[in-house]
N, C-alpha and C positions, 0 to 999 in steps of 0.2 A: 276295656274286660273284658275276657271270653269266660266263659262257665261251658261247661262239657257234661251234657246230662244224659242219663240212660231216655232209649228211646220211647217210652212208656211215658217219662216224663215230660216231654220235651213240648207239647202243646200246652201245658198247664204254665210250667216255668216261663215259656217264651210269651205267655200272655201278661203276666205277672212283673215279667223282669222291666227294671227302667229303660230307657232308651241309652243308655250310659253302657249297658252289657250287650254282649254278641253271646247269644244264646246257640248252641251248638250237638249234634246229636253226635254221641261217641260212638267211634272213637275221633271223628274230625275235630279238629283243634285243640286235641289233649296235650299235647305239646308246650301251647303257648297259655292252657287253661290255668285260671288262676280260682275258680271253684270248680267241683267236680262232684257231680251226683252218681253214684255209680251202681250196677246190679252185682250182687254176689256170685251170678253166673259168666259175667263178664271177665273172663280171664287175661284178657289182652289189656283191658283197663288197668286192672288190679296188678300184674305183672309190669305193667309201666308206671305207675304212679311214684315211686320209690325216686325214682331219679328226675323227676318232674320239679325244677328248678322255681317255676313259677308258683306251682301250686301253696295256695294258702288256706284254702277251706275244704275239707272233705266231708259231706254229708250222706250219712246213710240214711236207707229209706225203713231200718228197721231200729226195734229198741237195741239188740245185742250187735256187738260191733265186734267180736271176736274175731271173725272172716275177713277182716279188714284191716285190722288193729295194727299190725306188722309191716303192712304195705303203706301206711303213710308216714312219708317223709317226717323228721323232728319240726321243721318248721312250719308246717301244717295245722292247724286247727282242724282236730275231730267233731264231729255232732252226731248224735243219733235222733232217732224219730219217736222217742219216748212219750207214751201218751194215743200214737196214733192207730195203735191196734189194740189198745185196752179192750175194748168192747167185744170184740173179736175173741181174744183168746178167754177173756173172761166166760162168753157163752159158751166156748168147745168145755172148758173145766166144769161148768155145770152139768153141760151134755154128760161127759164123764162120771160124773158122781150119779145122776138120775138113770143113765144106762146100766150101772152096776148094780146099784140099788132095787132098781127093778125088773134086772132080769134080761132086759134087749139083748144085752151084747152075748151071753148065754144062750139066749133062744136062738140067736140068728147064727151061731155055730152049730148047736144041735141038729135043730129044725125037728124037733121030735114033741111031743107032747107029754108035758112034766108035771109033778106035782109041786114044782119049786115055790117057794114064798117069798114074795117080795118083803123089802126092809122103807120105811120113810125115811126120808132124810131129817125129816124133825127128829130133834133132839140129838142128832150126830155131831162131833167134834171133827173138824176139820184144821189141820195144822198145813199153814202156807209158809214155806221154803224159799225167801225172796220176797220180803214183803213190800214192795213200792207200789207204782201206780196200777200197775195189773193185776196185784194182790189185793189192794183196795175197792177194785172193780171187783171181782169176784167176790170180796167180802159183801160190797153192796147188792149184788144176784143172790147172794145165798139170805139176807135177813129175811124175807118173807116166806122161808122152807125154816126158820126157827131153828137153825143150825150155829153151834159156837163155833167162831172161828180164832185160832193162835195164828198169831204173825210170828213170825222169825226173820231178822234182818242182820245183817253186819256186826251193826253195832245196837244197840239197846235203846230205845225212847220210848215215850209215851205211848203206853198199851201195846208195845212192841218188843219180842224179846232177843237175846241176842245168841248170835249162832254156837255160843259155847252152851246154852243151856238145851241146844237140842235131843242130848242122847236122855235126857230127862223128859222132854216134852214129846216125842213120840210116843213113847207108852201111853200116854192120854189121846191119841188121837185115832179115830176111825179111818180117818184119811188120810195121808200128806201127801199133797200136791207141790210138786216142786216148780218153781217160776224164777229162779236164781240164776244170772248171768254166767257165762264161764269165764272164769279168772283164775290166775295162778292159785287164788285162795280157794275157789268152791270148787277145783277140777278134784274129782274123788270124793267129793264131800260126803255123799252118801255112799259108804264102804258096807264091808259086810257086818261091822260091829254094829252100825245106826240103823239097816236093815233086820238084822238081828233081834233088835230091841221093839222093833213096831209090833203091834197087837196081834195075836195068830187070828188071821180071817180078816185083817186090815187091807184097804184098796191103795197102791201107790200109783200116783198120777206126775206124770212129766210132761210138761208143757215150757220148759226153759231150753237147757240145753242138753243133749244126750251125753257128754264128759264130766258133768256131775256129779253120775251115777257111775260106780262099780258094774259093769254091765255083767260081768261072771256072777258076782255076789246075789244082782238081781236074778239071775236065771236060776241061780242055788234056791232062793228061797219061794220061786214060783213053780218051778220042777214038782215039787211035794203038795204043792196046792197051801200051804200056809200063808201066802200072800196074795193076792190079786195086784193087776196092773194095765192101765189105759195108759200109752203112749203117745205123744206128737212129735217127741225125738227120741233118739237112740245114738249109741256109738257102739261102732261106725254106723256113718250115713253115707251114702242110701245104704239099709240093712238088707245084705245080702240074703238071696232066695231061700238059701238052706239052712237060715238063722233060726236057732230054738225059740228065740221070742214071737217067731209067728206063730208057733202052736201052743205057748204058753203066757202069753198076755190075750187079754180080753179084745182088745182093740188095739190097733197102730195105723195111724194116720202121716202122711207122709212129709211131716214138718210144717204144717199147711194151718195150723190153726188160726194165725193171724193175716192169713192172707185171702180175705173175701176182698170183693172190688170195693166195697167202702171203707176198709180199712188202706188199699191202696191208695184210692182218691185223696183221702186225709194225709197220709204219709207223702205222697206227692204233693199235694198244697203247702204242706210244712215245711219241705224242702226249698219250694217257689218262694216263700215269705222268707225264709233264712237268707237267700240269694240277695232278696231286697233290700233285707236288713246290713248285710254286708257291705251292699251297694252303698249304701246311704252311711256307713263307719256308726252303725247302732250295735249293741252288743249282741251278739248270739247266743242260742238258747238251747240246751240239752248238749251244752259244753263235754265232752268225753275227756278231752285232754288238749289242752293249749299248744299252741305251736309256740316254737321258742323264738 
């Protein structure tokens, strides 16, 4: 059995793989690979995957899989690395909330002494759109601050609201945090109407996917200062140098909220463990789409 993996994962995967698995660095062995662990920047591998007849498993190193789904052939199973990057993204979100509340982002831009008054997070209401494992981690991190968290997911469950309730719920929030994946259902979910329902002076945070938000509508709300925004993801990516969001958002990071070395290590180790499961005939975890 041949497993072809990205270079940064090779050492860990090779160490953990059973003797029955020949682990190779991409693109070596790709045509005969049964298990592939790709990188989103590796266009050669992504372009080749639809024609790989022996391919049975594609293991992403990220929770989101919109960048690879169209390249996975129907006979292969796609898995993600849900959970590996939860801590990093949750810390980024808390940092965004604190940096806004206490004025660090504004101060870094103005570089002038001012009489700005900070706000406490205590007592604030934070609405999380896409309340999965990262959302739960954000909630856990916010507990010591005395923040009320409202979770929204595709379907309602105990303590979590359905996406159909969003137009009502955004009116209650001091900050709206988007963690939703990009799917046909979520593309453009945060549109002009939804942004328009947010409270005056509310904060908008996106660490999910840029395509979930109507960028033009967000610009229209930020330009007069009615809303503020801290963004890790945007649409388009990379954001052009002359895009108005650079001046209008409080801060923009380059879609790297979950890319700490520790998170990368957890994702790679999970990918290696998935290969071990597959080689032993055990059920795979974090299956996004079963192969035919």
